[in-house]
Structure formats: structure tokens, C-alpha cells
N, C-alpha and C positions, 0 to 999 in steps of 0.2 A: 445434460447438455452435451450430447455425444457429437453433434455436428461441429465442423470447424467454423470459426467466426473471428470476431475482432475482440481483442483484449487490450484495455488501456491500463498501463502500469506506471504509477508514480515512484520516484526513487529507483529508476530503472538502470542507473549507471554503476551500481555497486551492490555488494551483499546479496540479500534475497532477491531484490528486484532484478539485478543483472542475471542471476541464475534462472529466474523465471522467464526472462526474455528468451534465453537460449532454449529452454525446455518447451515453451509454447511454440516457438518457431519450428523446432524439430518435430512437433506434432501437427504441423500444417496450419497453425493459426497465424493470423495477421496481428502484429503487435504495434501499438502506438505507445511510446514511453517518453518520460521526461526525467531530467536530472539537473543538478546545478552546475556540473562540470562540463564546460564547453568541449574540452578535449575528449572526455569520455563519451559525450553524445556523438561527436564526430567519429569516434572509433566504432560505436554501435552502428552508425549509418554505413560505414565502409564494410563492416563485417556482414551485415544482414541485408542491406540494400532494399530496393522497392519490392513489395508494396509497403514494407514496414516504414514507420515514420518515428523519428526521435528528435526531441527539441530540448533546448536549454531553457528551463523554466524554474523559477523559485516559487513554490506553491504558496508562499506567504503573500505573494503579490497577486491580488484578485484580478487586476487588469491583464497581467501576463497570462494568468490561467485562462481568462476568458478568450484571449486571442489564440492561445494554443488549442483550447477546446473547439473553437469555431473552425479553425483550420483542419483539425482532425475530423470533425463531423462533416465538413464540406467534402473532404477527400475520401473518407472511408465510411461515413455513416455512424449511427449510434453503436456503442459497444455492447457486446453480449456480456462481457465481464468488465467491471470497473474495479481495479485493485488499488486501494489507497494504502500504499506501502511506505511512502516516504515518512521518515521520522528521524529525530535526533534525541540524544540523551544528554543530561547535564553531567558535568564533571562530578566525581564523587565528593560530596561534602554535606555537612548538616545544612538544613534548609536556611538557617539564619546567616550562614556564611556565603550564600550564593547572592550575587548582585541582582538588581532588578533586570538588567540587560540579559544575564544568563537565564533567569527565569522566563523572561518574555520570549526568548528564542525558542525554548522548548514548547511553550504554549502556542506560539504563532505557527510553528511548523506542524506540530502534532495534532492540534485541534482546528485552528483557523485554516490551515492548509487543506485538511481533509474537507472542511466545509466549502472552501472555494471550489474544489474539484467537483464536489457533489452539485453545487449551485449551477455549474456550467455544462455538466454532462448529463445529469439525471433527467432534465426536462425532455431531451431527445429520446431517452430510453422510455420515458412514460408515453410519449407520443407514439412510439412504435409498439408499445404494449408488452415488452418483455425485457429481461436483463437482470443481472445479479450484481449488487454492490457489495464488495468485501472490504471492510474497514479493519486494517491490521491492528490488533490489540496486543496483549502481552500477558504472560503470567503475572506481571506486575500491574495488570489491569483488573486482576481478581484477587490479588494478595499485595502485600507491601514489603519493603525492606528499607533499612536505614540508608541514608546518603543518596537516595534516588527519588526523593519526594516529588520534585517537579515532573519527572517522567511518570511516576505512578499516578499522579493527579491527571495527567493527560490521557493515560490509557484507561483509567476508570471513567473518564469523561467519554472516551470513544465507546465504551460499553453502553453507557446511557444514551448517548447521541444515536447510536445505531438502533437501539430498541425503540426510541421515539420515532426515528425515521421510518422504521418498519411499520409503525402504526399509520403513517401518512401515505405510504405507497399504495397505488391501485393494484388490483389483482393482476397476476402475471409477472410481477417484479418481486425481488427479495433484497433485503439488507441483512448482512451477517457480520458479526464481530468475530474475528479469527485470531486466536492465540497461535502463533506459528511454532511455539516451542522454544527450546534452547539450542541455538545454532552458532557455530564458530564464525562470527562476523567481527568486524572492527568494533562494532558497538559492544558486543559481548566481551571482547578483549579489554575494552576500557573499564569494564566492571570486574571481570574475573581474572585478568592478567594471563599468565601462562596457562592456567587451568582451562582457558577457553578452548585450547587445542584438543581437549578430550571429547568435544562435542562434534556432531556431524557438520560437514562443510555445507555451504549454501547449495552447491551442486548436488550433493547427496540428498539434501532435504527436498530440493525441487523435484527430483525424480519421483518421490512419493506424494508430495504436496500438490503438484499440478494435477494429476489424475483426480485427487480429492476435490480440488476446486472445480474441476469440470463436471462433477456430479451434483453440484449445488443447483438448486432451482427454487421455484416459488414456495415449495413446502418447507424450506428452511428459513423463511422470512422471520426475522426477529431473534434467531437463535444465536447463542454464544458457543462457538465451536473451537476445537483444538485440532490443528493439522497433524497428520501422521508424520513420522520421520524426524520430529524435533524433540 
């Protein structure tokens, strides 16, 4: 995917999403992103301006995602790359100590949110006949650890969801599960504490990960991949 095009990024206001926005824009791509922080969305709009579009969207809300997708598709067309990056992690605790509300939040953002975005963007990609969907997984979607059971459950689910989606897509499209690696984000700090600073920053990661993402195509459909730089 060497030509420039449109990338849609969820969770675009912080961490890996924010770093990818800057990297894609710097490479001449048009970016449509969403996040839950209105202030951060406004800052992205001021910094990058037209033709890039940023919206305050909670991916758990199917109606909100539908409105965002329709506005994006009307203004910019179907994305070449759809990056389902938005995710949350539970507070560190044994599974039985986490409330139903804490568990539901992780499930609703990390699984239902991804599905909502797919539901409202992928039909346009299918009609056009090309595009790559990248669902962000994790090392904890292929292994497990104590005190992050809800997060592990969602990322293992993303691996299976992506492989099933890949079976449903027509020729010309691809769905990929991507483990970004270990990067110094707020999420990592919540798990690793001060040791998180020993890992690459999101900006360092994006410089190697974005070129990797741009090489993905139909031949990668159904694969579970790991990004460089993490």
C-alpha cells in the first residue's frame, strides 16, 4: 500500500493512536480519528487541520459510531486502512475482586467497540473492493498474566474475531490482528509502574510501525502479526 490514502484511527487522542496520527500525517496520509476527550480532539483539529477530521466518539456507543462513520465516509470516502486501536485495561486485581462494572467497561470498549467500528466502516470498504482492517491485539492476546484477566480475555477475543472476519471478507480486503509490542504508554505504566519507562515511546514505535502497517495487503488476510519497534 505505497500510495497515500485515508486512514481511520480509533483511540487517536493519546498513546499509540496519537503517535500514529502524527506519523501518518507526516507521510502525506489523510487521517480521520476519534477519541473520548473533547479537549484532545479539539487540539488534534487545531494542530493538523483540514482535510484531517477528528471527532469525540465513545466507541461503546453504536449510534455515535454510526454517525461518525457516516460523516467520515461522506466527506472522505472509504478508508484504505482501518485501525481499531482504542482500548482500556482493568486495574490490577484478581478477577474475583473486579466489579461487574469494571469488567463490563473492558469488554465494551475492547470487543464491542471494535465491532461497532467494523459494522459501520467495513461495508463501504467492501463496496470499493479494497482496504485493510487492523484490530490491535496484544502480547496478552496470545499469552496471559495474573491480575489482567479481563484485558487478556478481550485481546484473545480480538484474535478470534479477526480470524473469523478474515473468512468473511471478499477478495481484495484483509483483516489482521496486530500485537503492537511493549511500548511506554499510560496503559503500560498502570501495569509496569516505573519500569514502563524502559520501553520505547509511542513516537519511537510509530516511526517503525507505520511503515510496517503501510505494507499490509490482501495477502496478510487472517494473519496474527507483531509490529516492529515494540
